[in-house]
C-alpha positions in Angstrom: -19.8 9.5 -7.2 -17.6 6.9 -9.2 -14.7 8.4 -10.8 -12.7 6.6 -13.9 -9.1 6.1 -13.4 -7.1 8.1 -16.0 -5.8 5.9 -18.4 -2.3 5.5 -19.4 0.2 3.0 -18.0 0.1 1.5 -14.7 3.6 0.5 -13.1 2.8 -2.1 -10.6 5.3 -3.7 -8.0 5.4 -7.2 -6.5 3.8 -8.1 -9.7 4.9 -11.5 -10.3 2.1 -13.4 -7.6 -0.6 -12.7 -5.2 -2.2 -9.5 -4.9 0.3 -7.6 -7.7 -0.3 -10.3 -10.2 -4.3 -9.8 -9.5 -3.7 -5.9 -10.0 -2.1 -6.4 -13.3 -4.9 -8.6 -14.7 -7.8 -6.4 -13.4 -5.7 -3.2 -14.7 -4.9 -4.6 -18.5 -8.7 -5.8 -18.6 -9.6 -1.8 -17.6 -7.8 -0.9 -21.0 -4.1 0.0 -19.0 -1.2 -0.5 -20.5 1.5 -1.9 -17.6 5.0 -2.1 -16.3 5.5 -5.2 -14.4 8.0 -5.0 -11.4 9.3 -7.9 -9.4 12.4 -9.8 -9.4 11.2 -13.0 -10.6 11.9 -12.6 -14.5 10.8 -16.0 -15.3 7.7 -15.5 -13.7 7.3 -11.9 -14.6 8.1 -12.5 -18.5 4.9 -15.5 -18.5 2.3 -13.1 -16.8 3.4 -10.1 -19.5 2.9 -12.5 -22.3 -0.3 -13.9 -21.0 -1.6 -10.4 -20.4 -0.5 -9.1 -23.7 -2.4 -12.3 -25.4 -5.8 -12.1 -23.6 -6.0 -7.9 -23.3 -3.9 -6.6 -26.0 -2.5 -4.3 -24.0 1.3 -3.2 -23.8 2.7 -5.2 -21.0 6.3 -4.6 -20.2 8.5 -6.0 -17.4 11.3 -4.2 -15.1 13.5 -6.5 -13.3 14.1 -5.4 -9.7 14.8 -6.2 -6.0 13.5 -3.4 -4.1 15.6 -4.4 -1.3 18.7 -2.9 -3.6 19.2 0.8 -3.2 20.1 0.5 -6.9 17.3 -1.4 -8.0 14.9 1.0 -6.3 16.6 4.2 -8.0 15.8 2.4 -11.4 12.5 2.2 -10.8 12.0 5.7 -9.3 13.9 6.8 -12.7 11.0 5.1 -14.6 8.1 6.4 -12.6 9.4 10.3 -12.9 10.7 10.2 -16.4 8.3 8.1 -18.3 5.7 10.3 -19.4 3.4 7.3 -20.2 3.0 6.2 -16.8 -0.1 7.7 -15.1 -0.4 5.3 -12.1 1.6 3.2 -9.3 0.4 0.4 -7.6 3.0 0.1 -4.5 2.3 -3.3 -3.8 5.8 -5.1 -3.1 6.1 -5.8 0.7 7.4 -8.5 3.1 5.6 -9.6 6.3 6.4 -10.8 9.6 4.8 -12.6 12.3 7.9 -13.2 14.7 7.8 -11.2 18.0 10.5 -8.8 18.2 12.9 -10.6 20.7 12.8 -13.7 18.6 13.3 -11.7 15.5 16.7 -11.1 13.5 17.3 -7.6 13.4 18.9 -7.6 9.7 15.3 -9.4 8.7 13.5 -6.4 10.5 15.9 -3.6 8.8 14.9 -5.4 5.6 11.4 -5.3 6.1 11.6 -1.7 6.9 13.7 -1.2 3.9 11.5 -2.5 1.5 8.0 -1.5 3.2 8.9 1.8 4.3 11.8 3.1 2.4 11.1 1.8 -0.9 7.4 2.5 -1.0 8.1 6.0 0.0 10.7 6.6 -2.8 8.8 5.5 -5.3 5.5 7.5 -4.2 7.7 10.5 -4.3 9.3 9.7 -7.5 5.5 9.1 -8.8 4.2 12.1 -7.2 6.7 14.4 -8.3 6.1 13.1 -12.2 2.2 12.8 -12.0 2.3 16.8 -10.8 4.5 17.8 -13.9 2.3 15.9 -16.1 -0.9 17.0 -14.9 -2.1 14.0 -12.6 -2.1 10.3 -11.8 -3.1 7.8 -9.5 -0.8 6.5 -6.3 -2.3 3.1 -4.9 -0.3 2.0 -1.3 -1.0 -1.3 -0.3 -1.3 -1.1 3.7 -2.8 -4.1 6.0 -5.7 -4.0 8.3 -2.9 -4.5 11.2 -2.0 -1.0 10.7 -5.0 -0.8 13.0 -4.3 -3.7 15.0 -0.8 -3.9 16.1 -1.5 -6.5 18.4 -1.3 -9.0 15.4 1.7 -10.2 13.6 4.7 -8.3 14.4 5.3 -4.9 15.9 7.8 -3.8 13.1 5.0 -5.4 10.2 1.8 -3.7 11.8 3.9 -0.7 12.5 5.4 -0.5 8.8 1.6 -0.8 7.5 0.6 2.0 9.7 3.3 4.5 8.4 1.9 3.3 4.9 -1.7 4.6 6.0 -0.5 8.0 7.8 1.9 8.4 4.4 -1.0 8.0 2.2 -3.4 10.1 4.1 -0.9 13.1 4.0 -0.3 12.5 0.1 -3.6 12.8 -0.2 -3.8 16.2 1.6 -0.7 17.4 -0.3 -1.8 16.5 -3.7 -5.5 16.2 -4.1 -5.5 19.8 -5.9 -2.8 19.0 -8.2 -4.7 16.4 -9.6 -3.0 13.3 -8.1 -5.2 10.6 -6.5 -3.9 8.9 -3.5 -5.5 5.3 -2.2 -4.2 3.1 0.8 -5.7 -0.4 0.5 -5.7 -2.2 3.9 -6.7 -5.7 3.2 -7.7 -8.1 5.7 -6.2 -11.7 5.8 -6.1 -12.3 1.7 -5.6 -16.1 0.0 -1.8 -15.7 -1.2 1.5 -17.3 -0.7 2.5 -14.2 1.6 1.1 -16.0 4.6 3.5 -19.0 4.1 6.6 -16.7 3.8 5.4 -15.3 7.3 5.5 -18.9 8.8 1.3 -18.7 9.3 0.1 -20.5 6.6 -3.1 -19.0 5.6 -4.8 -22.7 5.7 -4.2 -22.3 9.5 -6.2 -19.4 10.0 -10.1 -19.1 10.4 -12.1 -19.9 7.0 -13.9 -16.8 7.5 -11.5 -14.5 8.0 -9.6 -15.1 4.3 -10.8 -13.3 1.2 -9.4 -14.4 -2.4 -7.4 -12.1 -3.9 -9.3 -11.7 -6.8 -12.1 -10.4 -4.5 -9.7 -8.2 -2.7 -8.6 -6.5 -5.8 -11.8 -5.9 -7.1 -13.4 -4.3 -4.1 -10.2 -1.9 -4.0 -10.6 -0.7 -7.6 -14.5 -0.3 -6.4 -13.3 1.8 -3.6 -10.9 3.7 -6.0 -13.5 4.3 -8.2 -15.8 5.8 -5.7 -13.0 8.5 -4.5 -12.0 6.8 -1.6 -8.7 7.6 0.3 -8.9 4.6 3.0 -10.5 1.2 1.5 -10.7 -1.5 3.8 -12.1 -4.2 1.9 -13.9 -6.5 4.4 -15.2 -3.8 6.5 -18.9 -4.1 6.5 -20.3 -0.7 7.5 -18.1 2.6 6.3 -19.7 4.4 8.9 -17.3 2.8 11.6 -14.1 3.6 9.6 -15.9 7.6 9.6 -16.3 7.3 13.3 -12.6 6.2 13.8 -11.4 9.0 11.8 -13.9 11.7 13.5 -12.3 10.3 16.8 -9.0 10.7 16.1 -9.5 14.3 14.5 -11.5 14.9 17.6 -8.1 14.5 19.6 -6.4 17.5 17.7 -7.2 20.1 20.1 -5.9 18.7 23.2 -2.6 17.1 21.7 -0.1 20.1 21.7 -1.1 22.9 24.5 1.5 25.2 26.5 0.5 23.2 30.0 0.5 19.6 30.7 -2.7 17.9 31.7 -4.1 18.2 34.7 -3.8 14.9 35.6 0.1 15.1 35.3 -0.1 18.0 37.7 -1.5 16.5 40.7 2.1 15.8 42.1 3.0 19.6 41.7 -0.1 20.6 43.6 0.3 18.2 46.7 3.9 19.4 46.9 2.6 22.8 47.0 
């Protein structure tokens, strides 16, 4: 059953281009006001003016670089204290494709700071504010590499696996408090993200690449349908359900008083 998103103001991070800009446009057309967050003031200003002219919505901008702790704190304060905000799209992030031994440790740390630390802090601030205000929506943008650590870099795929686990835990904690949580796992999406990773999307198989508009439309449809995990490219949701069922089936054996028999053969032989 479709569930409408609560009307109000959505704060969208990484909103100056790509997936974030498409989310802003789609949400404005759905009747939401916006706070657009990114570090590119000029691009944000152009987008805000365009969306206001085309949709009549109130579109504000908040210039912030989420690699800087002070800027993260400013966005946190806005999420927690602005009673008009009813939704967060946690989209800002950076990618990586280099192998670990070829990577700059400082760049890996920066990736984790924005993909994990900033995302967590903003989601936490939004969650606390939404609970106090009686409800809200948090959308965390992950990636299909969360399920495929063999692709791209381990740090990047690991950061997106964190987003999935974090979102599922948030859902369990907040669902009965009126806060909806969704993690979106895009596949290859046609944006400038890929140029920044050093793997231009034009170099990837055409059949892998989805346009950003179609991806966001699918993600919003998944949100309307109440999904916690949305994988826009996955043909059959039964495959995800089977994956989740297999994961949960491991539960009874994950923590026990004694080691598994296969690890105790040495003890038996010694005896």
